[in-house]
C-alpha positions as CSV (number, residue, x, y, z in Angstrom):
1,L,-49.3,-14.1,4.5
2,Y,-47.7,-12.3,7.4
3,I,-44.2,-13.4,6.3
4,D,-44.9,-12.2,2.8
5,A,-46.1,-8.8,4.1
6,Q,-42.9,-8.4,6.2
7,L,-40.6,-9.4,3.4
8,H,-42.4,-6.9,1.1
9,Q,-41.9,-4.1,3.6
10,E,-38.2,-4.9,4.0
11,I,-37.7,-4.8,0.3
12,I,-39.4,-1.4,0.0
13,T,-37.3,-0.1,2.9
14,V,-34.1,-1.3,1.2
15,I,-35.1,0.3,-2.1
16,R,-35.9,3.6,-0.4
17,F,-32.6,3.5,1.3
18,L,-30.8,2.8,-1.9
19,I,-32.6,5.6,-3.6
20,Y,-31.8,8.0,-0.8
21,A,-28.1,6.9,-0.8
22,L,-27.9,7.3,-4.5
23,S,-29.4,10.8,-4.4
24,C,-27.0,11.8,-1.7
25,A,-24.1,10.5,-3.7
26,V,-25.2,12.3,-6.8
27,I,-25.8,15.5,-4.9
28,S,-22.4,15.2,-3.2
29,V,-20.7,14.6,-6.6
30,L,-22.4,17.7,-8.0
31,V,-21.5,19.8,-5.0
32,I,-17.9,18.6,-5.0
33,G,-17.7,19.2,-8.8
34,L,-19.1,22.6,-8.5
35,G,-16.7,23.5,-5.7
36,Y,-13.8,22.2,-7.7
37,F,-14.8,24.1,-10.8
38,T,-15.2,27.3,-8.7
39,L,-11.8,26.9,-7.1
40,S,-10.2,26.2,-10.5
41,A,-11.8,29.2,-12.1
42,R,-10.7,31.4,-9.1
43,E,-7.1,30.1,-9.5
44,R,-7.1,30.8,-13.2
45,V,-8.4,34.4,-12.5
46,L,-5.6,34.9,-9.9
47,L,-3.0,33.6,-12.3
48,R,-4.2,35.9,-15.0
49,Q,-4.1,38.9,-12.6
50,V,-0.5,38.0,-11.6
51,E,0.5,37.6,-15.2
52,R,-1.1,41.0,-16.1
53,K,0.6,42.8,-13.2
54,Q,3.9,41.3,-14.2
55,A,3.4,42.3,-17.8
56,Q,2.5,45.8,-16.8
57,R,5.9,46.1,-15.3
58,E,7.7,44.8,-18.4
59,I,9.6,47.5,-20.3
60,I,11.3,46.5,-23.6
61,Q,14.1,48.1,-25.5
62,N,14.3,48.2,-29.3
63,D,17.4,48.0,-31.4
64,N,17.9,51.8,-31.5
65,G,18.2,52.0,-27.7
66,T,14.8,53.7,-27.4
67,W,12.8,52.6,-24.4
68,L,9.2,51.7,-25.0
69,I,6.3,50.6,-22.8
70,E,4.4,47.6,-24.2
71,S,1.1,49.1,-25.4
72,N,-0.8,45.8,-25.9
73,K,-1.3,45.3,-22.2
74,G,-4.5,46.7,-20.7
75,S,-4.5,49.2,-17.8
76,V,-0.8,49.9,-17.9
77,S,0.4,52.0,-15.0
78,I,3.9,53.4,-14.8
79,R,5.8,55.6,-12.5
80,A,6.0,59.3,-13.2
81,L,9.1,60.3,-15.2
82,H,10.4,62.5,-12.4
83,L,10.7,59.4,-10.2
84,D,9.2,61.0,-7.1
85,P,9.9,58.5,-4.3
86,R,6.4,58.9,-3.1
87,A,5.1,57.5,-6.4
88,Y,4.1,53.8,-6.8
89,Q,4.0,51.5,-9.7
90,N,0.9,49.3,-9.9
91,G,0.5,49.9,-6.2
92,I,3.9,48.6,-5.3
93,Q,6.9,50.8,-4.4
94,T,9.9,49.5,-6.4
95,E,13.4,50.7,-7.3
96,P,13.7,52.7,-10.6
97,T,14.5,50.6,-13.6
98,A,17.1,51.6,-16.2
99,A,14.4,52.6,-18.5
100,E,12.8,54.9,-16.0
101,I,16.2,56.5,-15.3
102,R,16.6,57.1,-19.0
103,N,13.2,58.6,-19.2
104,W,14.0,60.9,-16.2
105,Q,17.2,62.0,-18.1
106,V,15.2,62.9,-21.2
107,W,12.5,64.7,-19.1
108,T,15.1,66.7,-17.3
109,E,17.3,67.7,-20.2
110,S,14.3,68.6,-22.4
111,R,13.2,71.2,-19.8
112,G,16.6,72.8,-19.3
113,R,16.9,71.6,-15.7
114,R,19.9,72.7,-13.7
115,P,22.9,70.3,-14.2
116,S,23.8,71.0,-10.6
117,A,21.1,68.5,-9.7
118,F,23.3,65.8,-11.1
119,R,26.5,66.6,-9.1
120,D,25.9,63.9,-6.5
121,N,24.4,61.5,-8.9
122,R,26.7,61.3,-11.9
123,H,25.1,58.1,-13.2
124,L,21.8,60.1,-13.8
125,L,23.5,62.4,-16.3
126,P,22.1,62.2,-19.8
127,V,24.1,59.8,-21.9
128,S,26.9,61.3,-24.1
129,V,29.7,60.1,-26.3
130,N,32.7,59.5,-24.2
131,N,36.0,61.1,-25.2
132,E,34.6,62.6,-28.4
133,K,36.1,65.8,-29.7
134,P,33.6,68.6,-29.3
135,L,32.0,69.8,-32.5
136,D,32.2,73.3,-33.9
137,L,29.0,75.3,-33.6
138,L,29.2,77.2,-36.9
139,N,30.2,74.1,-38.8
140,V,27.2,72.2,-37.6
141,F,24.6,74.9,-37.6
142,T,25.2,76.5,-41.0
143,Q,24.6,73.5,-43.3
144,T,22.0,73.8,-46.0
145,L,19.1,71.3,-46.4
146,Q,18.8,71.2,-42.6
147,C,16.6,72.8,-40.0
148,Y,17.7,73.5,-36.5
149,G,16.4,73.9,-32.9
150,I,18.2,75.9,-30.3
151,I,16.9,74.8,-26.8
152,G,17.7,76.0,-23.3
153,G,16.3,77.5,-20.2
154,Q,15.7,81.1,-19.3
155,Q,18.8,83.3,-19.7
156,S,20.9,80.3,-20.8
157,G,22.3,82.0,-23.9
158,K,20.1,80.7,-26.7
159,T,19.7,84.0,-28.5
160,Y,23.4,84.8,-27.9
161,Q,24.5,81.7,-29.8
162,A,21.8,82.2,-32.5
163,R,23.1,85.8,-33.1
164,H,26.6,84.4,-33.7
165,I,25.1,82.0,-36.3
166,A,23.3,85.0,-37.9
167,N,26.6,86.9,-38.0
168,Y,28.2,84.0,-39.8
169,W,25.6,84.4,-42.5
170,L,26.0,88.2,-42.7
171,A,29.7,87.7,-43.1
172,Q,29.0,85.4,-46.1
173,G,26.9,88.1,-47.7
174,V,23.5,86.6,-46.7
175,Q,21.0,88.6,-44.8
176,P,19.0,86.4,-42.3
177,W,15.4,87.1,-41.4
178,V,14.3,87.3,-37.7
179,I,10.7,86.7,-36.7
180,G,9.5,87.0,-33.1
181,P,7.7,89.1,-30.6
182,K,10.4,89.7,-28.0
183,W,13.7,90.6,-29.5
184,D,15.3,93.9,-28.3
185,A,16.1,96.8,-30.6
186,H,19.9,96.3,-30.3
187,E,19.7,92.6,-31.1
188,W,20.0,91.0,-34.6
189,T,21.9,93.9,-36.1
190,G,21.9,93.7,-39.9
191,C,19.0,91.2,-40.1
192,K,15.6,91.8,-41.6
193,K,13.3,91.8,-38.6
194,F,9.6,91.2,-38.2
195,G,7.8,91.7,-34.9
196,G,9.4,92.9,-31.6
197,K,7.7,94.8,-28.8
198,G,5.1,92.1,-28.6
199,D,3.7,92.9,-32.1
200,M,2.1,89.6,-33.0
201,Q,0.5,91.1,-36.2
202,A,4.0,91.8,-37.5
203,V,5.0,88.3,-36.6
204,E,2.0,86.9,-38.5
205,S,2.9,89.1,-41.5
206,G,6.5,87.8,-41.4
207,I,5.3,84.2,-41.4
208,R,2.9,84.9,-44.3
209,I,5.8,86.3,-46.3
210,V,7.9,83.3,-45.5
211,T,5.2,80.9,-46.8
212,Q,4.8,83.1,-49.9
213,E,8.5,82.9,-50.5
214,V,8.7,79.1,-50.2
215,A,5.7,78.8,-52.6
216,R,7.4,81.1,-55.1
217,R,10.6,79.0,-55.0
218,H,8.8,75.8,-55.5
219,A,6.9,77.3,-58.5
220,D,10.1,78.4,-60.1
221,D,11.5,76.2,-62.9
222,R,15.0,76.3,-61.7
223,P,16.4,73.3,-59.6
224,H,15.4,73.6,-56.0
225,K,19.0,73.6,-54.6
226,S,20.0,76.5,-56.9
227,H,18.0,79.0,-54.9
228,P,20.0,81.4,-52.7
229,V,20.3,80.5,-49.0
230,L,17.8,82.3,-46.7
231,P,18.3,81.7,-43.0
232,I,15.2,82.5,-40.8
233,F,15.3,82.7,-37.0
234,F,12.2,82.4,-34.8
235,D,12.9,84.1,-31.5
236,D,11.3,82.6,-29.6
237,W,9.1,79.9,-31.2
238,T,6.7,78.9,-28.4
239,P,4.7,82.2,-28.1
240,I,4.7,82.4,-31.9
241,V,3.1,79.0,-32.5
242,D,0.7,79.7,-29.6
243,E,-0.6,83.0,-31.1
244,V,-0.3,82.5,-34.9
245,K,-2.5,79.7,-36.1
246,T,-0.6,79.2,-39.4
247,A,2.8,78.8,-37.7
248,R,2.4,75.1,-36.9
249,R,2.7,74.2,-40.6
250,L,6.3,75.5,-40.5
251,I,7.2,72.6,-38.3
252,L,5.3,70.0,-40.4
253,E,6.9,71.3,-43.6
254,A,10.3,72.5,-42.4
255,T,12.5,69.6,-43.5
256,T,10.6,69.0,-46.8
257,L,9.3,72.2,-48.4
258,Y,11.6,74.7,-46.8
259,A,15.0,72.9,-46.5
260,S,14.7,71.6,-50.1
261,V,14.8,75.2,-51.5
262,N,17.6,76.4,-49.2
263,I,15.4,78.1,-46.7
264,I,17.0,77.3,-43.3
265,L,14.8,77.6,-40.3
266,Y,16.2,78.1,-36.8
267,F,13.7,77.6,-33.9
268,I,14.7,79.1,-30.6
269,L,12.7,77.7,-27.6
270,H,12.9,76.8,-24.0
271,S,12.2,73.0,-24.0
272,D,12.0,70.1,-26.4
273,T,8.5,69.0,-25.6
274,A,5.7,68.6,-28.2
275,D,3.8,71.4,-26.4
276,A,6.7,73.8,-26.7
277,W,7.1,73.0,-30.4
278,G,3.3,73.3,-30.8
279,V,3.0,70.2,-32.9
280,G,0.6,68.1,-30.7
281,K,0.3,64.4,-31.0
282,K,0.0,64.4,-34.8
283,G,3.4,66.0,-35.4
284,A,5.3,65.0,-32.2
285,A,7.7,62.8,-34.2
286,L,8.4,65.5,-36.8
287,K,10.2,67.7,-34.2
288,D,12.9,65.0,-34.0
289,N,13.8,65.6,-37.7
290,F,15.7,68.7,-36.6
291,V,19.4,69.1,-35.6
292,K,19.1,70.4,-32.0
293,L,21.4,72.3,-29.8
294,F,20.8,71.8,-26.1
295,I,22.4,74.4,-23.8
296,Q,23.1,73.4,-20.2
297,P,23.8,76.5,-18.1
298,Y,26.0,76.3,-15.0
299,Y,24.5,77.9,-11.9
300,D,26.4,79.2,-8.9
301,E,25.1,79.0,-5.4
302,R,22.9,82.1,-5.9
303,G,21.3,80.7,-9.0
304,Q,23.2,83.0,-11.4
305,V,24.4,81.6,-14.7
306,I,28.2,81.4,-15.2
307,P,28.6,81.7,-19.0
308,E,32.2,80.4,-19.0
309,K,31.1,77.1,-17.5
310,T,27.9,76.7,-19.6
311,T,28.1,73.5,-21.7
312,A,26.1,72.2,-24.6
313,Y,25.6,69.2,-26.7
314,V,24.0,68.5,-30.1
315,R,21.7,65.8,-31.2
316,F,21.4,65.0,-34.9
317,S,18.1,63.9,-36.4
318,G,17.4,60.2,-36.0
319,E,20.0,59.8,-33.2
320,T,19.7,59.4,-29.5
321,V,23.3,60.2,-28.8
322,N,24.3,63.5,-27.3
323,R,27.5,64.9,-29.0
324,P,29.5,67.6,-27.2
325,I,29.8,70.9,-29.0
326,N,31.7,74.1,-28.2
327,L,29.8,77.2,-27.6
328,I,31.0,80.7,-28.7
329,N,31.9,83.0,-25.8
330,T,33.2,86.0,-27.7
331,P,31.1,89.1,-27.9
332,V,28.6,89.3,-30.8
333,A,30.0,91.7,-33.4
334,S,27.8,94.3,-35.1
335,I,27.8,93.7,-38.8
336,N,25.9,96.1,-41.1
337,A,24.1,94.3,-43.8
338,G,24.0,97.4,-45.9
339,A,27.7,97.2,-46.4
340,L,27.4,93.7,-47.8
341,V,26.4,92.4,-51.2
342,V,23.5,90.4,-49.7
343,D,23.2,87.1,-51.5
344,T,19.5,86.9,-51.6
345,E,17.0,88.0,-54.2
346,N,15.1,91.3,-54.1
347,Y,12.3,90.1,-51.8
348,T,9.2,92.2,-51.7
349,F,7.5,92.5,-48.4
350,E,4.1,93.6,-49.6
351,M,1.4,91.0,-48.7
352,E,-1.0,90.1,-51.5
353,L,-4.4,89.3,-50.1
354,V,-5.9,86.1,-51.3
355,P,-9.4,86.6,-52.7
356,P,-12.1,85.0,-50.5
357,T,-13.9,81.9,-51.6
358,E,-17.6,81.7,-52.3
359,D,-18.3,80.1,-49.0
360,E,-16.4,82.8,-47.2
361,I,-18.3,85.5,-49.0
362,K,-21.6,83.7,-48.1
363,M,-20.6,83.5,-44.4
364,F,-19.8,87.2,-44.5
365,E,-23.2,88.1,-46.1
366,M,-25.1,86.0,-43.7
367,R,-23.4,87.6,-40.7
368,Q,-24.2,91.0,-42.2
369,V,-27.9,90.2,-41.9
370,N,-27.4,88.9,-38.3
371,E,-27.8,85.2,-39.0
372,S,-26.7,83.0,-36.1
373,Y,-23.5,81.0,-36.0
374,R,-25.6,77.8,-35.9
375,T,-27.6,78.7,-39.0
376,I,-24.4,79.6,-40.9
377,S,-22.6,76.4,-39.8
378,Q,-25.4,74.2,-40.9
379,E,-25.7,76.1,-44.2
380,I,-22.0,75.8,-45.0
381,W,-21.0,72.5,-43.4
382,G,-24.3,70.6,-42.9
383,E,-26.3,69.4,-39.9
384,G,-24.5,68.9,-36.6
385,K,-21.5,71.0,-37.6
386,I,-21.7,73.5,-34.7
387,G,-19.4,74.6,-31.9
388,T,-16.6,77.0,-31.1
389,H,-14.3,75.6,-33.8
390,Y,-16.8,76.5,-36.6
391,N,-17.6,79.8,-35.0
392,E,-13.9,80.7,-35.2
393,Q,-13.8,79.8,-38.8
394,I,-16.8,82.0,-39.5
395,D,-15.2,84.9,-37.7
396,A,-11.9,84.4,-39.6
397,A,-13.8,84.2,-42.9
398,C,-15.7,87.5,-42.1
399,K,-12.5,89.2,-41.2
400,K,-10.8,88.0,-44.4
401,V,-13.7,89.2,-46.6
402,S,-13.8,92.6,-44.8
403,E,-10.1,93.2,-45.3
404,W,-10.3,92.1,-48.9
405,L,-13.2,94.5,-49.5
406,S,-11.2,97.3,-47.9
407,E,-8.2,96.7,-50.0
408,S,-10.3,96.4,-53.2
409,A,-12.1,99.7,-52.6
């Protein structure tokens, strides 16, 4: 019996040891497996981070030579276009890429930067067509079915070149129109002028007349291209589009509604950015439908412009190539339009007020009884339609009805 009891105890001890060893083995396998899984997951995460950072630096080039950033990568971070050496890209300071240099060129030339900044870095100059014969300004900028932009910095000669173009039309017997708040009294001799002396109301009236004229031409039964040529200069465009709410439509419709009926629009402005054109994101691409003249003034050591050394290039719509063009340096001649047989129709400059709509009359009546903007907005546009945008529409409607009532009295 004693031997049986000892044997039984030994068997139990062995079984307990085996169970303990097996448990330790299972736990060790689980711990090792969990550790391996954790390390593998961490390695995959690190690899993804590396791939993402590398992809963020990838810049591709399409067939037209336009540089693009891949937009399908999240959290893309790129260097500022001015290539400030203090700037970093994805936390790493790197040498500028070819695409960034090209972006810097576009950013510089679109803002009329001084070309003297390139003298020690000729490779940074905006690309141009080598050894190409310079184009003639009047040949390029007097074509029908086109719209034009004349772009340059302060005192670079934008208006000077535009006045030469206007004189070309006057010599052909065509009287151009000039719309803008800042032209001087001695400028644009012979042209029909709207504005000047900061008179934005006259500028707005001129734009309204232009829109009436294009509507009249499209309503005419004659072929569109049989209408007489009418050049219209906006001097300068940026303050116009900033102050006149209806002006932005001219950009959106210039190459379609206007150019198709021989109304040639010339936009004079300081830079080629979407903000300067006043088109915003929606119409940013439309500004590239114009033939553009970029004037690059030459500055002396005192910062004075030397007209004889000022250069320019033209960029046609749909192109990224800068073609050299000769500017006109002769004095602007004074041509009297009254001495010409002006090849335009007998335009009337009286503005016909458009009758207000029922909603506009309703807004006016509600404001007359001191109803709040909120009440009027909800009555006209429904619940939730409140805010500054709707308040401005209500004020504009009330002003329109008031003017209409005054004219009708």
